[in-house]
C-alpha positions in Angstrom: 114.9 43.5 18.9 115.3 47.2 19.5 113.2 49.3 21.8 110.2 50.8 20.1 110.8 54.1 21.8 113.6 54.7 19.3 111.0 54.8 16.5 109.0 58.0 16.8 107.1 57.6 13.5 105.3 54.6 14.9 104.1 56.5 17.9 103.1 59.5 15.9 100.7 57.3 13.9 98.8 56.5 17.0 99.0 52.7 16.3 99.8 51.8 19.8 98.6 53.8 22.7 100.8 55.1 25.5 99.4 55.3 29.0 96.9 58.2 29.3 95.8 59.9 32.5 92.2 59.3 33.5 90.1 62.3 33.2 87.1 63.9 31.5 89.3 66.2 29.3 91.5 63.3 28.2 88.4 61.3 27.4 86.9 64.1 25.3 90.2 64.7 23.5 90.4 61.0 22.6 86.8 61.1 21.3 87.6 64.2 19.2 90.6 62.4 17.8 88.5 59.5 16.6 89.4 57.1 19.4 86.0 55.9 20.5 87.3 52.9 22.4 84.7 50.4 23.7 81.9 53.1 24.0 80.1 52.1 20.8 80.2 48.4 21.7 79.0 48.9 25.2 76.2 51.3 24.0 75.2 48.7 21.4 75.1 46.0 24.0 72.9 48.1 26.3 70.5 48.7 23.5 70.4 45.0 22.5 69.8 43.8 26.1 67.1 46.5 26.7 65.2 45.5 23.5 65.5 41.8 24.2 64.4 42.2 27.8 61.3 44.2 26.7 60.4 41.6 24.1 61.0 38.7 26.4 61.5 39.1 30.2 63.3 35.8 30.4 66.3 37.2 28.6 68.0 38.9 31.6 67.1 36.1 34.0 70.1 34.6 35.8 69.5 31.2 34.2 69.7 32.6 30.7 72.7 34.7 31.5 74.6 31.7 32.9 73.9 29.9 29.6 75.0 33.0 27.7 78.4 33.0 29.4 78.9 29.3 28.7 78.0 29.8 25.0 80.4 32.7 24.7 83.5 30.8 25.8 84.3 28.5 22.8 83.8 31.0 20.0 85.2 33.8 22.2 88.5 31.9 22.5 88.7 31.5 18.7 87.9 35.3 18.3 90.8 36.1 20.6 93.2 34.6 18.1 91.4 36.2 15.2 91.9 39.6 16.9 95.7 39.0 17.1 95.7 38.4 13.4 93.8 41.5 12.7 96.2 43.6 14.8 99.0 42.7 12.4 96.8 43.5 9.4 96.2 39.8 8.5 93.3 37.4 8.6 92.7 33.8 9.3 89.7 32.3 7.5 90.4 28.7 8.6 89.8 29.1 12.3 86.5 27.3 12.1 88.0 24.3 10.2 90.9 24.1 12.6 88.6 24.2 15.6 86.6 21.3 14.2 89.8 19.4 13.3 91.2 19.8 16.9 87.9 18.6 18.3 87.9 15.6 16.1 91.6 14.8 17.0 90.8 15.1 20.7 87.8 12.8 20.4 89.8 10.2 18.5 92.8 10.3 20.8 90.6 10.3 24.0 87.8 7.9 23.1 89.2 5.7 20.4 92.8 5.5 21.4 92.2 5.7 25.1 94.6 8.5 25.9 94.1 10.8 28.9 92.5 14.1 28.1 95.6 15.7 29.6 97.5 14.2 26.6 94.8 14.3 24.0 94.0 18.1 24.3 97.7 19.2 24.2 98.4 17.0 21.3 95.5 18.6 19.3 96.6 22.1 20.2 100.2 21.2 19.2 98.9 20.0 15.8 97.2 23.3 15.3 100.3 25.2 16.3 102.3 23.2 13.7 99.7 24.3 11.1 100.2 27.9 12.2 103.9 27.4 11.6 103.2 26.1 8.1 101.0 29.1 7.4 103.7 31.5 8.6 106.4 29.7 6.5 104.3 30.1 3.3 103.5 33.7 4.2 107.0 34.7 5.0 108.9 32.8 2.4 106.6 32.8 -0.6 104.7 36.0 0.1 101.3 34.4 -0.4 98.6 36.6 1.2 97.2 35.3 4.4 93.7 35.5 2.9 94.6 32.9 0.3 96.7 30.7 2.6 93.9 30.4 5.2 91.2 30.1 2.6 93.0 27.0 1.3 93.4 25.9 4.9 89.6 26.3 5.5 88.9 23.8 2.7 91.9 21.5 3.2 91.5 21.0 7.0 87.8 20.6 6.7 88.6 17.7 4.4 91.1 16.4 7.0 88.5 16.6 9.7 86.0 14.5 7.6 88.8 12.0 6.8 89.9 11.4 10.4 86.3 11.0 11.6 85.8 8.4 8.8 82.6 6.5 8.4 81.6 7.2 12.1 81.0 10.9 11.4 80.5 11.5 15.1 82.3 10.5 18.3 80.5 11.0 21.7 82.6 12.1 24.7 81.8 10.4 28.0 79.5 12.5 30.1 81.4 11.6 33.2 84.7 12.7 31.7 86.6 15.7 33.0 86.3 17.5 29.6 82.5 17.4 29.6 82.0 18.2 33.3 84.4 21.1 32.9 82.3 22.6 30.1 78.8 21.7 31.3 78.7 21.1 35.1 81.7 22.7 36.8 81.0 26.1 38.5 83.0 28.2 40.9 82.0 28.1 44.5 80.5 31.4 45.7 83.4 32.1 48.1 86.0 31.7 45.3 83.9 33.9 42.9 83.8 36.8 45.3 87.5 36.3 46.2 88.4 36.6 42.5 86.3 39.8 42.3 88.2 41.3 45.2 91.5 40.2 43.6 90.6 41.8 40.3 89.6 45.1 41.8 92.8 45.1 43.9 95.0 44.3 41.0 93.4 47.1 38.9 94.2 49.6 41.7 97.7 48.3 42.3 98.6 48.3 38.6 97.2 51.8 38.1 98.9 53.1 41.2 102.3 51.8 40.1 101.9 53.2 36.6 100.8 56.6 37.9 103.8 56.7 40.3 106.2 55.8 37.5 104.7 58.6 35.3 105.0 61.2 38.1 108.6 60.2 38.7 109.2 60.8 35.0 107.5 64.2 35.1 104.5 63.0 33.1 100.8 63.6 33.9 99.2 60.7 35.7 95.9 59.5 37.0 94.9 60.8 40.4 94.5 58.6 43.5 90.8 59.5 43.7 90.3 58.4 40.1 92.1 55.1 40.7 90.1 54.3 43.7 86.8 55.2 41.9 87.7 53.0 39.0 88.5 50.0 41.2 85.4 50.6 43.3 83.2 50.6 40.1 84.9 47.3 39.0 84.4 45.8 42.4 80.7 46.7 42.6 80.0 45.7 39.0 81.7 42.3 39.2 80.2 41.7 42.7 76.7 42.3 41.4 77.3 40.1 38.4 78.6 37.2 40.5 75.7 37.6 42.9 73.1 37.6 40.1 74.7 34.6 38.3 74.8 32.8 41.6 71.0 32.9 41.8 71.2 30.2 39.1 74.3 28.0 38.8 77.0 30.7 39.2 80.1 31.3 37.1 81.3 28.4 35.0 84.9 27.3 35.0 84.9 27.3 31.2 84.0 31.0 31.2 86.7 31.7 33.8 89.2 30.0 31.4 88.0 32.3 28.6 88.4 35.4 30.9 91.9 34.2 31.9 93.0 33.9 28.3 91.6 37.4 27.6 93.6 38.8 30.6 96.7 37.0 29.6 96.4 38.3 26.0 95.8 41.8 27.3 98.9 41.7 29.4 100.9 40.3 26.4 99.7 43.2 24.2 99.8 46.0 26.7 102.8 45.2 28.9 105.4 43.4 26.8 107.8 44.4 24.0 106.3 41.6 21.9 102.8 43.2 22.2 104.2 46.6 21.2 105.8 44.9 18.2 102.4 43.5 17.2 100.9 47.0 17.2 103.9 48.4 15.4 103.8 45.8 12.6 100.1 46.3 12.2 100.5 50.0 12.0 103.3 50.2 9.5 105.4 47.2 8.5 108.2 49.1 6.9 108.6 51.5 9.9 108.6 48.5 12.3 111.3 46.8 10.2 113.4 50.0 10.2 113.0 50.2 14.0 114.7 46.8 14.3 111.7 44.6 14.8 111.9 41.1 13.5 108.7 41.3 11.4 108.8 37.7 10.2 109.1 36.4 13.8 106.1 38.6 14.8 104.0 37.2 12.0 105.0 33.6 12.8 104.2 34.0 16.5 100.7 35.5 15.7 99.9 32.7 13.2 100.8 30.1 15.8 98.8 31.8 18.6 95.8 32.2 16.3 95.7 28.5 15.3 96.4 27.3 18.8 93.5 29.4 20.2 91.3 28.1 17.5 92.1 24.5 18.6 91.4 25.4 22.2 88.0 26.8 21.2 87.2 23.8 19.2 87.9 21.4 22.1 85.7 23.6 24.4 82.9 23.5 21.8 83.1 19.7 21.6 83.2 19.4 25.4 80.2 21.7 25.6 78.2 19.4 23.2 79.8 16.2 24.6 80.6 15.2 21.0 82.8 15.9 18.0 81.2 15.4 14.6 81.5 16.5 11.0 79.7 19.8 11.7 81.9 20.8 14.6 83.6 24.1 13.7 81.3 24.5 10.7 78.2 26.6 10.2 78.7 30.1 11.4 81.6 29.4 13.8 84.2 30.9 11.4 82.2 34.0 10.6 81.1 34.6 14.2 84.7 34.5 15.4 85.8 37.0 12.9 82.7 39.2 13.4 83.2 39.1 17.2 86.7 40.5 16.9 85.6 43.3 14.6 82.4 44.1 16.4 84.4 44.3 19.7 86.6 47.1 18.3 89.6 45.5 16.6 90.3 47.4 13.4 90.3 45.6 10.1 93.0 48.0 9.0 95.5 46.7 11.6 97.3 48.2 14.5 94.3 49.1 16.7 92.3 47.0 19.2 92.8 44.9 22.3 92.1 41.6 23.9 88.8 42.7 25.4 87.4 43.1 21.8 86.9 39.4 21.6 85.0 39.3 24.9 82.7 42.3 24.1 82.2 41.1 20.5 81.2 37.6 21.3 78.8 38.8 24.1 77.1 41.0 21.5 76.8 38.1 19.0 75.6 35.6 21.6 73.2 38.1 23.0 71.6 38.5 19.6 71.4 34.7 19.1 70.0 34.1 22.6 67.4 36.8 22.4 66.1 35.8 19.0 66.0 32.1 20.1 63.9 33.1 23.1 61.6 35.0 20.7 61.3 31.7 18.7 62.6 33.3 15.5 64.6 31.2 13.1 68.3 31.7 12.3 67.7 33.9 9.2 66.9 36.8 11.5 70.0 36.2 13.6 72.2 36.3 10.5 70.6 39.5 9.2 70.9 41.3 12.6 74.5 40.1 13.1 75.4 41.2 9.6 73.9 44.7 10.2 75.8 45.0 13.5 79.0 43.9 11.8 78.6 46.5 9.0 77.9 49.2 11.6 81.0 48.3 13.5 83.2 48.4 10.4 81.6 51.7 9.3 82.4 53.2 12.8 86.0 51.9 12.5 86.4 53.5 9.1 84.9 56.8 10.2 87.1 56.8 13.3 90.1 56.1 11.1 89.4 59.1 8.9 88.8 61.3 11.9 92.2 60.3 13.3 93.9 61.0 10.0 92.3 64.4 9.7 93.0 65.2 13.4 96.7 64.2 12.8 97.0 66.5 9.8 95.4 69.3 11.8 
């Protein structure tokens, strides 16, 4: 696989972003170029939280926010995989069915067959990875669109889920099992939560400092030391307040920490590895990526496998959260919410733009809407309508930003 730096056309298209210095002028220039980043999502989240808090003061209580974080994790993990698919310009419509199938397999292996969760969960995730390989084989060899492949998978694997559950229809997970306690009862001790906050702020400063030093050595503009310190201090204060406030209830759940760890790992994969740059390149322009020496089929295969594997992990977490796997696991609005979360969070439907944090931001928006409307005692019809409106707005902003980048590039 050749270095992407040998392919100027990909960089000129702005499909993957080189390191930019931190500063007001750079930020304004990015906005004028149509790169709004996470600003619309954060602004929308502030509006949603403000409105919900005005309508019901319980919304921003520590108890409700702890529940909100736990509800975000299962579908958020699934959305993380959907985001990877969108980055390469593809879509997986079967993530909901795959999550339900993985939950059913885990329950059968753990409860009915007596396997340890340490064996049942990896076996279910491995089965989902094999399905991803099958998807990629059909896509790469036969050229069938991913939309059609995964639509068939949505129907087919829903049938497999119903078949493996059989006449039981539902399998309860033991409440005293590690799976259930991990998803419902296990929370970080306060000292560990604050330690991780300090580590996160220190890591952000160290990573920024090393990048800035490398850019200066190469004769490129770089972020100032003051800017790096300020950014790390803001993160330290923000996370510290969040941990303190959640600690007034039960604290930070281990399941949410797992979700954050997967987000950070995916962010590193996309932003700091050659494979991640290849994903952006393929999503930006497949032919240009191929001419640059990138193994496009291998990239597609890897992304399909990652997406189905993350769907399985999300399904297992959802089953553990409910202490049961049944015929409705992975059904309902799970599929649509996972896709909507990736798009609302800022991942482009047109491919090549977005990041791992889109899944985190998007699922927080969706679950905030759901939680707020539930507290207002409104039925699910309003939640679907509001979520649909937010999704349409996010796609419209993405399309407008795309046109702005195109006109800015021509100028």
